[in-house]
C-alpha positions as CSV (number, residue, x, y, z in Angstrom):
1,M,129.2,-17.2,173.8
2,A,125.3,-16.7,175.2
3,V,125.3,-13.3,172.8
4,W,125.9,-15.4,169.9
5,I,123.2,-17.9,171.4
6,V,120.8,-14.9,171.4
7,A,121.6,-14.0,168.3
8,L,121.6,-17.3,167.0
9,I,117.5,-17.5,168.1
10,A,117.2,-13.1,166.9
11,I,118.0,-14.1,163.3
12,A,115.9,-17.6,163.7
13,A,112.8,-15.4,165.1
14,A,113.0,-12.9,162.8
15,F,113.7,-14.9,159.0
16,V,110.0,-16.7,160.8
17,T,108.0,-13.3,161.7
18,L,109.3,-11.2,158.4
19,S,108.2,-14.6,155.8
20,G,105.8,-16.0,157.4
21,F,103.3,-13.7,158.7
22,V,104.8,-9.9,158.0
23,L,105.8,-9.9,154.3
24,P,102.7,-12.7,153.3
25,R,99.8,-10.4,155.0
26,L,101.5,-6.9,153.3
27,L,101.6,-8.7,149.8
28,F,99.1,-11.6,149.8
29,Y,95.7,-10.4,151.0
30,T,93.2,-10.3,149.9
31,K,90.7,-7.9,147.2
32,Y,87.0,-7.9,146.8
33,D,85.8,-5.6,144.0
34,V,82.7,-5.7,145.4
35,N,80.8,-1.9,147.4
36,G,78.7,-3.2,149.7
37,S,74.9,-4.9,149.2
38,S,72.1,-3.7,147.3
39,D,69.6,-6.6,149.5
40,R,67.3,-5.5,151.1
41,G,65.8,-6.7,154.5
42,I,62.4,-6.9,154.2
43,K,61.0,-9.1,157.4
44,K,61.9,-9.5,161.4
45,V,61.7,-13.2,161.8
46,D,61.9,-13.1,165.5
47,D,64.0,-11.1,168.8
48,E,67.3,-13.1,167.6
49,G,68.1,-11.5,164.6
50,S,66.5,-13.9,162.0
51,V,65.5,-11.2,159.0
52,V,64.4,-12.7,155.7
53,F,65.9,-10.3,152.6
54,E,65.6,-9.4,148.8
55,P,67.9,-10.6,146.3
56,S,69.0,-7.6,143.5
57,P,66.7,-8.3,140.3
58,E,69.5,-10.0,138.9
59,V,69.3,-12.4,141.4
60,K,65.9,-12.8,142.0
61,K,65.2,-15.1,138.8
62,F,65.9,-17.7,140.7
63,I,66.3,-16.8,144.6
64,S,63.6,-15.4,145.7
65,G,64.6,-14.6,149.3
66,Y,67.0,-15.7,151.4
67,A,66.7,-15.6,155.7
68,L,69.7,-14.9,157.7
69,S,69.2,-16.8,161.3
70,V,70.2,-18.4,164.2
71,R,70.8,-21.9,164.4
72,D,72.1,-23.8,167.8
73,G,74.3,-20.6,167.9
74,K,75.4,-20.6,164.8
75,R,74.7,-17.9,162.0
76,V,73.0,-19.3,159.4
77,L,71.7,-19.0,155.4
78,V,69.1,-20.3,153.3
79,C,67.7,-19.2,150.6
80,K,63.7,-19.8,148.4
81,L,64.2,-20.9,144.9
82,A,62.5,-18.4,142.7
83,Q,62.1,-22.0,140.1
84,K,62.7,-25.2,140.3
85,L,66.5,-26.2,139.7
86,A,68.4,-29.6,139.6
87,Y,71.5,-27.0,140.1
88,I,72.9,-23.7,141.4
89,D,76.3,-22.1,141.6
90,Y,76.5,-19.0,143.8
91,D,78.7,-16.5,145.9
92,V,77.5,-15.4,149.4
93,I,79.6,-12.6,150.6
94,V,79.7,-11.8,153.8
95,F,80.1,-8.4,155.3
96,D,80.7,-7.1,158.9
97,K,79.3,-4.2,160.6
98,D,81.6,-2.2,159.1
99,D,80.5,-2.9,155.6
100,K,83.9,-4.5,155.2
101,V,84.0,-7.9,152.7
102,L,84.6,-11.1,155.3
103,R,84.7,-13.8,152.6
104,V,83.5,-15.1,149.8
105,F,81.5,-18.2,150.1
106,N,81.6,-20.7,146.4
107,I,77.7,-22.6,146.7
108,K,77.6,-25.5,144.4
109,E,74.7,-27.6,144.9
110,N,73.1,-30.2,143.2
111,V,68.9,-29.1,145.3
112,T,67.6,-31.8,146.3
113,D,64.8,-29.6,148.1
114,G,63.0,-28.1,144.8
115,E,62.4,-24.9,147.1
116,Y,65.0,-24.1,149.4
117,T,69.0,-24.6,148.7
118,R,71.0,-26.2,152.1
119,V,71.9,-24.6,154.9
120,V,75.4,-22.4,154.8
121,E,76.9,-21.6,157.8
122,L,78.4,-18.1,158.1
123,P,80.9,-16.6,160.4
124,D,79.3,-15.6,163.7
125,V,80.2,-11.7,163.1
126,T,78.1,-11.4,159.8
127,E,76.0,-8.4,159.5
128,Y,74.5,-9.0,156.5
129,V,75.1,-10.5,153.3
130,S,74.9,-10.4,149.1
131,L,74.4,-13.5,146.5
132,M,75.6,-13.4,143.5
133,I,74.3,-16.2,141.0
134,N,77.7,-18.1,139.0
135,E,75.2,-21.2,137.2
136,A,71.9,-22.5,137.5
137,D,70.6,-25.5,135.5
138,G,73.1,-24.6,133.1
139,Q,72.8,-20.5,132.6
140,T,76.3,-19.1,133.5
141,F,77.4,-15.8,134.7
142,K,80.3,-13.9,135.1
143,H,81.2,-12.1,137.9
144,K,84.8,-11.3,139.4
145,V,84.3,-10.6,143.5
146,V,87.5,-11.9,144.2
147,K,90.8,-10.4,142.1
148,N,93.4,-12.8,142.2
149,V,97.4,-11.6,143.6
150,S,99.2,-10.3,140.8
151,A,102.6,-11.4,139.4
152,G,103.9,-8.4,141.4
153,R,103.1,-9.0,144.0
154,V,104.2,-13.0,144.1
155,C,107.4,-11.7,142.2
156,A,108.2,-9.3,145.0
157,F,107.1,-12.3,147.8
158,I,109.9,-14.3,146.2
159,A,112.5,-11.8,145.7
160,C,112.1,-10.9,149.7
161,T,112.2,-14.0,151.1
162,A,115.0,-15.2,149.2
163,A,116.8,-12.0,150.5
164,L,115.6,-12.7,154.0
165,I,117.2,-16.7,153.4
166,A,120.3,-14.9,152.3
167,A,121.1,-13.2,155.0
168,A,119.7,-15.6,158.0
169,V,121.6,-17.9,156.3
170,F,125.1,-16.0,156.8
171,G,123.8,-14.4,160.0
172,I,123.7,-18.3,161.5
173,K,127.0,-19.3,159.6
174,I,128.6,-15.8,161.4
175,C,126.8,-17.2,165.3
176,C,128.2,-21.1,164.5
177,A,131.6,-19.9,163.5
178,Y,131.8,-18.1,166.9
179,L,129.9,-20.4,169.1
180,F,131.9,-23.5,168.1
181,A,134.6,-22.7,165.5
182,G,136.5,-21.4,168.5
183,L,140.5,-19.7,167.5
184,F,139.5,-20.3,163.8
185,R,136.2,-18.1,163.5
186,E,137.6,-15.4,161.9
187,S,139.4,-17.5,158.9
188,F,135.9,-19.7,158.8
189,I,133.9,-16.7,158.2
190,V,135.8,-15.1,155.7
191,L,137.5,-18.0,153.5
192,G,136.3,-18.2,150.6
193,K,135.4,-22.3,150.2
194,S,133.4,-21.5,153.0
195,N,131.5,-18.9,151.8
196,T,131.0,-20.8,148.5
197,V,129.3,-24.0,150.6
198,T,127.0,-21.0,152.6
199,A,126.1,-19.6,149.3
200,I,125.1,-22.9,148.4
201,I,123.2,-23.9,150.6
202,A,121.4,-20.3,150.2
203,A,120.5,-20.8,147.0
204,I,119.0,-24.3,147.8
205,A,117.0,-22.8,150.5
206,V,116.0,-20.0,147.7
207,V,114.8,-23.0,145.9
208,I,113.6,-24.8,148.1
209,D,110.9,-21.4,148.8
210,I,110.6,-20.5,146.0
211,I,108.4,-24.1,145.4
212,F,106.6,-23.9,147.9
213,T,105.2,-20.0,147.5
214,V,104.3,-21.6,143.9
215,I,102.6,-24.4,145.4
216,A,101.6,-22.6,148.1
217,F,99.7,-19.2,146.3
218,A,97.9,-22.4,143.3
219,V,96.9,-24.0,147.1
220,R,95.6,-20.8,147.9
221,R,94.0,-19.0,144.4
222,A,91.5,-22.8,144.6
223,T,90.7,-21.8,147.5
224,T,90.1,-18.4,148.0
225,K,86.5,-18.9,147.7
226,G,85.3,-21.4,150.0
227,G,81.9,-22.9,151.1
228,K,80.4,-25.0,154.4
229,Y,76.7,-25.9,154.0
230,G,74.9,-28.5,156.0
231,G,71.9,-30.4,155.7
232,R,68.8,-28.7,156.1
């Protein structure tokens, strides 16, 4: 009996690991269409690593410069506007020391200070950033920094999880048969009616999984570019 208890736990653990961690990491990783930053540091402010940067010419029309600094132990960004704006929408592409994109923060701001944007909190491991303007007082610019997960990868995830669910349900059935069915375990495993019930349970679980996957994917697309900022 102990063997089948261990097998039941192993099946559950394998299903959770594969469907909850392995497959999402393999199929739902975020791709960024950016090769690096053309911005350049023009002045070091202090010994804590605070540096003033000059953005690319396209961005410089709206943001004349920005500073990466440390405030209260947190890595932060603040931008100086090149002109008076009422509203600005821009992306902050965050890079680590290996020039890899960590995350893209999308900042939408109604400007209350005519000269500076609000402070944006960044990950502690931020090495440098790059800025892209999406909108400024009605002027819009199209950029494609974050690549959406393809429909093919979503379908592959659904197919793999469906196969895992079917295998897990039938595996649990076999373990339960050996744990609780006693002398009737072989007939319970091979009985046509019990297999039909098991297949129905697996099908229901697959449908529920598809619904949750679609919802999670929609939420993920909506939050892939997210910003966090505090007041100055």
